[in-house]
N, C-alpha and C positions, 0 to 999 in steps of 0.2 A: 504494500500500500504506500503510495507516494505521499509524503507529508512535508509540511513546513511549520516553523515555530509559531507563526501568527496565521490563524486561519479564520475564515469568515463564517459567521452563524446567521442563517436565514437571509443571506445576501440576495438570494433569488427573489424573495418576497418583499424585500425592503429597499425601495429605490433611494431612500435617504442615506444608505450606507454606501460610501464611495469605495469601489474595489481597490484595495491597497496593492502595492507593488510586490506582492508575494502570492504564492499559490495556495489555494484552499485545500484542506484535507477532505477528500471524498470519502464518505462513509461506506462501509461494505454493505452488500445487499441484505445481509441478515439483520441489519439495524434499521432497515428502511420501512419495516411494517408500521402501519399507522391506521388508526381508525379514520375512515373516510369522513371528511368534513370537520375533523377535530383541530386541524392545524389553523393557527391564527396568524394574522399579520404581525410581524415583529415590532411594529411601532405601537402595539398594545401588548407589551411583553409580559411573560409569565410571572415575573418577579418584580415588576415595577408598578408604580402608582403615581398619580399626579400629586405634586407637592402642595397645591393650593386648593383645598376643598372649599366649596361654596360656603358663605356664611350660614351658620346654623346647622351645618352638617355635623353629626356627632362623631367624635373620635376620642382617643385616649392616650395617656402618657405612660411611659414605660415603667416597669417595675417587675418583680419576679419571685419565683420559688424554685426549689430544687426540682429538676426534671424527674420524670418517672424512672427511667433507667437508661440514659443515653442522651443522644443529641436531641435537644428540643429545637427543632428548626421549623420556621414557618416562612411565609412569603415575605420578601422585602420589596418595597415599591419605591421606585426612584425614577421620576421622569416618565418618558413614554416608551422606554425600551426594556427589554428583558434583562433583569439584573439578577445574577446568581450570587448569593451571599456566602461568605466563607465561614469555615470553622476556625479561623485564625486564632491562635492562642492555645490550641491543643485540646485534646479530650482526655488526657490521662497524664499520670506522673512521668511516663516515659515518652511524652510527645515532644513538643517543641521547646520544652524548658531545659533540656539537657544539652546545652550548647557550650562551646568554649568561650572564654572570657573576652576573646578578641572581637566578638560580634557586638554590634552597637544596639543599645536599648532605644526604643522609639516611644516617647510619651504620647498618649492619646490612642494608642493601639487598643482595640477591643471595645471601643465605644460605638454608639449607634446613631444613625441619622434619623430624622423625623420620618414617620410612616415606614419604618423598617421593623423587622421582627428580630427578637433577641436570639442569641445562640445560647440556649440553656446550658449545654454541656461545657462550653468554653467558660461561661461565667461561674459555673460550679467548680470547674478545675482551678480557676483563678482564686476562688474563695478558699478552696482546700489548701492551695499553696500558701496563701496569706495566713491561714490558721496554723499550718505546720510551722511556719516561720515564727509566729508568736509563741507557740508552745516550746519551740526549740530555745528561744531566748528568755523564757520565763524565769529561769533561775539565775540569770546573769546579774540582775540588780533588782532593788526594790521597785524602781520605776517600771521595769519590764514586768514584774509580778503584778503591779497595779494595772498596767495595760492589758495583761492577760485576763484579769478579773473583769475589767471594763468590757472587753470583747465578749466575755461569757454572758454577762447580764444586759448588754446593750439592747438585745432584742426585746427582752421583757420590759425594760425601761421605755423603749420606743412605743410599744403597744399600750403601756400604761398611760403615757402622755396622749396618745391618740384617743383612748377611752375617755380621759378627763375632758379634753377639749371638745370632742364630739358630743358628749353628754351636755356640756355647757351650751354649745351651739343649738342642740335640739331643744333645750329648755327655753332659750331665747326665741327660737322660731315658733314654738308652741304659744308662748306668751304674746308675741307680736301678732300672730295669726288670730288669736282670740280677740285682742283689742281691735284690730283693724276690721275684722268681720262684723263686730258690733257697731262700728262707725256707720255702716250702711243703714242702721235703724235708729240711731240716736246718739246722744253724747252725755257725759257726766260733767255738768258745768263746774262743780266744785273741784274736780280733778280729772281733766280731759284724758289723762293717760290710763284711767280705769276703764275696764270693760264693764258691761252691764252687771255682771255678777259681783264684781268687786265694788262697784258703785253702790249697789244695794246692801252689801255687807256693811258698808260704812254708815248706812242709815239707821242701823240697830232696829230694823223692823223685822218682826217674825213672819208676818204675812204682808202681801201687798196686792193691790187691786189689778186685775188683768196681768199684764206683763211688766208693768211699771211700778217702781217704788218712788218715793217722793224725791229722791236724789237724781233719778234717771229721767232725762227728757227725751222723748221721741222727737223727730224732726218737725212734725206738726206743732208740738208744744213749744219748741224753740221759736217758732214763728207766730206764737200766740193763738193757735187753733186748739180746739178740743181734741183729745186723743182719738175720739171715735167720730164716725160720720164719713160721708162721701168725700168731702174736702180733705179731711185728714188722710183718707186712703189714697187719694190722688197724689198728695204731697209725699207721702211715704213711698209710693210707687216710683215717683220721679227721682227722689233721692237715692233709692235703691239702685236704679239704673245708672245714674250719674256716678255714684261712688264706684260701682262695678266697672264702668268704662274707664274711669280715672286709674284705678288700681291695675287693670289689665294693660292699659296703654303704657303705664310706667314700667311694668314688668317687661313688656316686649321691647321698649326702647332701651332699657338697661342691657338686656341680652344682646340686642343687635349692635349697640354702640361699643360695649365694653368687653363682652364675653360671649361670642356666638356659640361656644361649646356648652353654655349653661342651659340651653334649651332641652326640652324633652325629659325623659325619665333618667337616662344615663346607664341603666342596667345593661342594655345590649352592648354598649361600648365598654362597660366595665368587664363584661364577660370576654370581650375580644382582647382587651388589655391584659387580663389575667391569663389568656392563652399565649401571650408573648408578643403582642403587637404594641408598637410605640406611637403615640401621637402627642407631641409636645404641646403643652398648654391645656390639655383637657383636664388635667388634675392640678392646675396651677392656682396661684393665689387669687387672681382676678376671677377665675371660674368659681372658686369657693365663695368669694364675697357676693358676686352677682347671683349665683345659684341660691344662696341663703336669702337675700333680699327679694329676688324674683319669686321664690317659693311662697314667701309671706304674702306678697302682692297678688299672686295668681290665685291662691286659695281664698284670700279675702275678697276677691272679685266675684266669688260665687260660681266659678267655672266648675264643670264636672271633672275634677281632677283631685289628686291627693298629693300630700307632701311626703309620703312614706318612701316611695321609690327614689325620689331625688335625695332623700336623706342618706341613702347608700352612696350616691355620688359625692355628697358633701363629706361623708366620713372618709371615703377614699382620697379625696383632695387633701384632707388633714393628714392621712397616713402618708401620702406622697411627699407633702411638705416636711413633715417631721423626719422622714427617712433620710433627708439630706443633712440632718444634724448628726447622723451616725454614718461615717464613711463606709462602714461595712455594708450598709444597705444603699446609701446614696450613690455610690460609685459602682454598684453591681446590680444590674437590672434584674437578674434572676433572683437575687436575695431580696430585692425590693418587693417582689410580688408576694413574699411571705407577709410583709406588713400590709400590703393591699388586701390580701385575703382576710386577714384579721379585721381590717377596717370595714370590709363589706359586712362582716358579722356584726360589728359595732353599729353600722347604719340601721340594720333591722332591729337590733336591740333597743336603740333609742327611739325608733319609729313606733314600735308597738309595745315597748316595755317587755320584750320577750328575748332575754339573752340566750337561752338554749335554742330557741327557734332561729335566732340570728346565726348561731354557729352552724346549725343544720342547713340554713339557707345558703350560706357561703359554700358549704360542702356539696349540696345537691344542685344548686342552680348557678352559682356565680363562678366558682373556682374551676380552672382547668386541671389543676393538680393540687392535692391537699395532703401533704405529709403529716405525720403524727405530731411533730413539733408545732406545726401551724395550727393544728386542732387545739393544742393546749394553750397557745398564745391567743387564739381567737376566743376561747372560753374565758380567759383572764381579762382580755380587753372588753368583751361584752359585759362581764361582771362589773368592771370598773365603770363603764358607761351607764349601766342601769343604776348603779349606786349614786352616781352624780346626778342623774336625772331625777331620781327619787328625792334627793336632797333639795333640789330646786323646787320640786313639787309643782309643775306648771298646771296640773289639773285641779289643784286645790282640794285634794281628798287624801285619804290614807292609802290609796292604791296608786301604783305607778303604771297601771294599764289603762287603755282608753275606754274599754267597755266592760268594766267589772260587773258581773252579774252573779246572783246567788239563787239558784233554783232549789225549791224545797222537795219537789217530787222527783223520783227516779223515772227514767223512761221505761216503757213497757215493750215487750217483745214485738207485738204487732206493729209498733211504730217504725221498725226497720224497713217496712215496705214503703211508707211515704218518704223516709229518709233516702232510700235508694232512688226513688222517683225524683226527688230533689237533685240527687247526683246526676241523673240522666238529663234533667232539664238544664242543670248547670253546664254539663258538657256540650249540649246543643247551643246554648247561648254563647258560651266561650268560643265555639267553633265559628258561629256566625259573626261574632264580634271581630275575631281575627281576620276573617275573610273580607268583611266590608271595610275595616280599618286599613288593611294593607292596600285594597283597591283605591281607597281615598288618598292615602299617602302617595301611592304611585301616580295618581292623577295630579296631585299637588306638585310633584317633582317635574312633571312634563307640561303643565299648563301655565297660563299667565299668572294664576294665583300664587304660585311659588315665588314669583318675583316681588310680591307685595305682602310680606309676612305680617307686618304690623296691621295692615288693613284687614287681613284675615282674622287676626286676633280680635280686633274691634267688632267685626261682624259676628263672630261666634259669641263674643261676650254680650253684645246687644240682644241677639236672639235668645241666648240662655237666660238673661235677666228678665226680658220681656215675658217669656213664657213661664219662668219659674215663680215669679212673685205671686200670682193669684192662688197657687196651690201651696198650702202651708207646709206640706211635706217636701216640696222642692225649694221653697223659700228658705227654710232653715239650713243651718250648717250641716253638711253631709255626715260628719262624725256624730253630731247630736241626733240626726235621724237614725243612724245605726244603733246608737245607744237606746233610743226610744223603742225601736223594733226588737231589740234583744231583751228588754226589761220584762219582768214578770209582773202580772197584774196583782195588786194587793191593796191593803188599806192605806199604805203610804204613797201609792202611786196616784197622781192626779193628772196624768197626761191624757190626751183625748182618745187613746186606744183602750184605756182601762177605766176611766172615770165613770161612776154611776151617774145617772141623770141628776140626782139631788146635788151632787158636788158641783156640777157645771152651773146649775141655777144660782148657786151662792156666789159664783164668780170669785172664789177664793182658791188660789193656787199656792203651791209651796214656793219657798224662796228661790230654790234652784230650779228654774223653769227651762225646759229645753227649747222653748220658742223665743225668737227675738222679739223686740218691741214692735208694736203695731196694733191697730184696732181689730182684734180678732176674737175676743172671748165668746161673743154671742154667735159667731159664725163657725167656730171650730166644730167639726163633727164629733159627736159622742157615740161610742159603741153601744151605749145604753144597755150594758149588761145588768140584768135584774138581780144584783147581789145586794145583800144587806150586811155591811160590816159593822158589827157591834163591839168587837173586841180585837185589839191589835194582835192577840195571840190566837185568834180563831183561825181554823183552817180555811183556805180559800175554797168556796163552794163552786161547783160547776153551775153555769147559769146560761139562760137563753139570751141571745143578742137581740136587742130591740131594733126599731127601724133605723136608728142612727148608725148602726154598724154597716149598713149598706152604703151609706155615703162615705164612710171611712174607707171601705174596701174599694169603692170606685176611685177615690182620690189616690189611694195607694197604687191602683192599677194604672192610672194616668201618670203617676210619678215614675212607675217602672218603665213605661213606654218612653217617656221623656228622657230618662237617664240612659236607656239603651241607645237611643238615637243620637243624642247630643254628645255622648262620650265617644262615639265613633269619629265624629268630626273634631273633637277637642284633643284627643290624644295624638300628639305629633305637631301641634302648633308651636310657634317659636317662643314659648314661655316654659319655665320648669313645670313639668306635669307628670304626676305619677298615676298609676292605674290600680293600686291596691284598694284605696277607699271607694272609688266608683264601683269597682267589682263587688266589694263587700256590700255596698248599698243596694245594688241590683239584686244580689242573692238574698239579702235579708228581707227585702220587700216580698219576693216570691215565697220565701219560707214563712213569713208571717201570714200571708194570705192562705197558704196551705195549712198552717197551724190553726188559724181561725176556723177553716173548714173542718178539720179533724175534731176540734173542740166541740163544734155544734153537732157533728155526727155522733160523738160520744154522748152528748146531752140528749139528743132526740131518740137514739137507739141504744140505750144502755143494756138492753137485754141481749144484744148480739154476743155471740160466743167470744169474739175477739176482745170485747170490753168487759165481759162478765168477771166479777170479782175485783176488778180494778176501778171501775167507774160507777159501781152500783151503790157506793157508800154515800154519794152526794157530794163528795169532795172532788175538786177539779183534778182529773187524772192526766189531762193534756196541758202541756206548757207551750203556748204559741211562740214565746220568745226563744225556746230551744230550736224550734223549726227555723226561725230567722237565723240563728247562729249556724245551723247546718246548711241552710241554703246559701248563706254568705260564703262558707268554705267551698261549697260545690261550684259556685260561679267563679270564684277566684282560682280554684283548681282547674276549671275548664279553660280559663284565659291563660294562665301561666304554666299549667301542667305540672305544678309542684305537687308532691304527695306527703312525704314524711315531715318535711320542714313546715308545710302548711298546717298539718294537724297539730303539731307542737305549738306553732304560733297562735293558732286559734284557742287552744286551751290556756295558754299563757295570757292571751289577750283578754279573755273573759273570766278566767279563774274556774272554768267548768271542767275540772279534771275528770269527773265521773262520766262525762259524755264523750270520751275518746272513741268508743266503738261506733256510735252514730256518725261522728265526724269521719272516721276512717272509711266507713261504708260509703258515705256520700262522695268523698274525695276520690276513692278508687273507682266508683261508677262514673264519675265525671271524667276522669282521665281515660278510661276505656272508651267512652263514647267520643271524646274529643280526638283520641288517637285513631279511631276508626275512620274519621273524615280528614285527618291531616296530623302528622306527628309533631309539627312545630307549634310550640307555645308562642305567645305574642312576642317575647323577646327574641327567640330564634327566628321568627318570621321577619322581624325588623333587621336582624343581622343579615339575612339573605337579601332583603330589600335594598339595603345599603351596600351590599357586595363586600362585606368585611371578610378578610381571610380567616375564617373560623371553620375548623374541621371538627364537626360534632362527634364526640366519642360514643354517643348513644345510637348513632345510625349504623346500620349494617351494610357492607358492600357485598353484593351477591352475584356480581358479574364474573365472566371468565376471561377477561383480557389479560395481556402480558405486559411486562415493562416496556418492551420495544414498541408496543402500540401507543405509548404515551410519551416516551422520552423525546427530548429535543437534542440534536436535529433529526428531522425525518429524512425521507428519501430524497436524494439529490441535494441535500443540504449539508452544511458544515458549520463548525463553530470554533471559536478562538481557543487556543491553548498556548501555554508558555513552556519553554524548555528549561530544564533546571540549570544549565551551565553554558548555553551557547547564544543567548540573546544579549544585545547591548542595551544600554539605558535608552538610547534613541528608539530602538525597536519597541521597548515596553511603553514609552511615552506615546509613540505613535498608536499603539494598541489602545491606550487609555483615551486618546483623542478621538479615535474613529469608532469606538464602541461605547455603549451605555450599560454593559453588563456589570453586575455588582460583584462578580468574582470570576476567577479563571482556574481551570485545572492546570496543574503543572505535571509535565511528562518528562521522561528520561531524555529523549532526543527526537529529532524530526522523523527518524525512520522507525523507531521501536513503538512509540506511542504508549509505552507502559506507564501507568499512573504513579506519580510520586506524592502528590498532595493537592491541596486546594488553597488559594490565596484570595483574600477579599480585596475588592477594588479600593475601598476606603483605606484599608491598612496599607495597600501598595502606594497610594497617593501620599499618605502621611510619611511613610518611610522614605520615599524618594525626596520629598520636600525637605525633610529634616536632614537627610544625608548630604544634600547639596549645601546646606548651611553650616554643617558641623564637621564634615569630612573633607580634607584637602585632597585635591587631585581627581575628584569625581567629575568626569566629563561625559559627553554623549557616547564616546566609544568604550566607556567602562562596561565590562561584562557584569551582568546581573547574575549572582550565584544564589541558588537555593540548596547548595550542598553544604556538608558539615566541615569541609576542608577546602583549601585553595590548592589547585594543582601546582606542583613545583618542578622546575623553576617557572616563575610567573613572568611573562613578558607583556609589556603594554601598561596602560594607566591602571591605577588601583581599582580592584573590583568592588562592586556594591553587594555586600552580603546581606541577604534578606531571609535567611532560614528561620529567624525568630518569628516572622509573621506567617510562616507556612504551617498549615494544618497537615500534619503527617499521617493522620488517621481519619480521613473522611469516610463516612459510611458509603459502602458500595454494594451493588447488587449485580446480578447477571441479567442479560437481556431477556432471558426466559423466565424470570421470576414472576409468579402470578401477581396481578395487581391487587388481589385480595390481601396478599402478604405485604405488599408495598404500602397499602393504605393502613394496615395495622401498624406497620413500622412508623409511619408518620404520626399516627395517633398515640401509640404507647411509648415510643421513644422521643416523641416531640420533634421530629425531623423538620428541617427547613428545606433540605434538598438531599438528594442522594445521587451519586455518580453511577453510571451504567457501564459495565465492562463485559468483554467477551474474551475468554482465555487470557485474562489479565490485561488486555488492551482496552484503552478507553474508547467507548462508543458514543456516549452522550450523557445527559443529565435530566433528572426529573425534579422539579420544584413543587412546593406545596400548591402553588397556583395551577401547575399542570394537573395535579391530582384533582383539585376542585373543579377545574374546567372539564376534565374527563368525566367526573361524576355527573356534572350538569348535562354533558352531551348524552350520556347513557340514559339519563332520565328525561330526554327529549326537551331539555330546557336550553336557554341561550348560554353558551359557554362564556360569551363576552360580558355577562352580567357580573362576573367575578372581578370587580373593579372597586376602587375606593371612590364612591361618588361624592 
């Protein structure tokens, strides 16, 4: 086979590549097999990506964990050409580190550019070398002993700080959201920074009329109107819409002007980052600040979104920032991901007051790799964050959870049937939501609307506020609605789902009212349960629902339709927006409606065998609030496809430990139904929509193709290589000028083509630049050597020795390796690329993007969708 040291890759398909003055290596026929139609133009290369994503597109900043067992390689994206990234730095103790002292060190080697993928194995090898060096010098002096101790506990200190700061941020966000949400309904003149609840606490009143205490002024009262009546309703309506538009426009403006990465949920990008992708700025200081402020503003605007998902992004921003205080993590992207995984657990911990659920969320949903030490540190960080949040006590009660409930009656066996039905409904709703939301987001990307994101935010906010205000269930804060639906009816409950008719007529409500200010007491629907509460310790009796329950059910049904439709258009707009709370709200409405139906069924037909013995005593044997809790878990499971972590989050969220079995049954049914129509949850669907280089470990590869079907170059194509000891500096610089690849295989000679190693483009550029500045005699005719020794005698200018930047142990496969094995290698070893050989001779290369495009092609999808949009 005729060969040259510099050869051309994809030159036949790329008119932008000028043929150099050397001969290309023609590939043998056995490497030419390819899947028809899979080959792409090389100006949309397999390992490259555009450096400038459009404003608002989500991306992430680097960080890392130890890889599973080997090279963690993913695609690197740089410009418009195919860039193959190196394993420079070595993958083991016997790799590129055992060199003689004459070779030059090159600072900056081993770092990564924006929109590149980390080399897990190289970073792990570097950290092991650093650790061995510290251990070796530990006994030399007291200072070295202190440095060794600091290195040992720096990880625990880092996650401790992340937990403390994230807990403080979450507390401030909760307090700010509560205050600004109440501004839409009124103000506390004596202390404008008080929300309605705090304002009424300061009045020392045990009861207050309607929704207002003497210290709290609704907007009609501020302007001298009576709190009730048509005029007051119109004024309240107008102020509700105006405040919503103001908050939403401020959130969108802050995001677009200061931190475009602060929009959206952030969880799809966090998953991509934790898989090894780097996006500078996504976890930066400005993103942290704007995401926190925008979250408060967006939730206060009454949009159908939540702050729980974005809190994961906020916590990861904090983890990324604090990791730079510890060089062990700040300078090693693989180690940094240990901190980011713990931070993801902290985010869920402070969002729901669920530290164990947060750890399981990071394990099940967020992290690509989760070693045992990361599990321990995540648990510790979630514990610290939950403690800090409990100390701040943003909810003003003795519980650190959002929706603490305490049901008195256990569930009965026959209720498993409606619980499973709720799971089926949740799976269907989740599947439909994902389908329509992805269609709308794809339309937004390709339509004129995507060019005016602030206008879209204002339109969605205006429609949401205009439709939401007339219905008290959509007007109220979504978290309060969920708490109302979860609550058990009893003597202490005075909300409109449980209040007997006599209580409503008295217009006396408890101090902590779930409804915001406004002229509503006479118009609120009562469920009119015919119960007589004579003693606070009396068991709750089962009762018939009066005519008022029909109105409450209709309003809840309308609220469900409104939430389902508006959330489709809201999730994805250019403000911080989470999906947990809207999903829980939709599910809790469905569950409460089913619970009311089961309750009335048990009341009207107590003689049925399924109710006999349980409901014949006159006590209420059905708890509608429990159905709301199960329905909430079912819909959230259908949307996200979480299972174990979701069940744990739900019982931590509500305190309902005894109801784990109903939750498990509903969540499992929801996942089965959702997976039957599409295996991707909402976050995986958005990863695919945005074209992120994420290889899902949960998917199976069942095709029978071989490595030579996928590798580049294909038939009649060639690619660039570098020889280990026969190329001049001018040759290498010409190669760098005329190609955009991110790495090059190094072979023995022009004739043999036997593989020596792999060198990264970035490392090659840095080494050449620094050698020219620091080494005398380096000229264009200097030979570039990747060998361990210099031939003797040496004639000519001093050689440039670059063996230190050469990966001597790149992962290789043969051309007949099944792609099923190759895909498993990319998933389990975390490969970014693998070289293909035949009888030891180099044939080609397979990158992670080649694998992703191959999978897309086999699934009859567009292979070119694997881009960073």
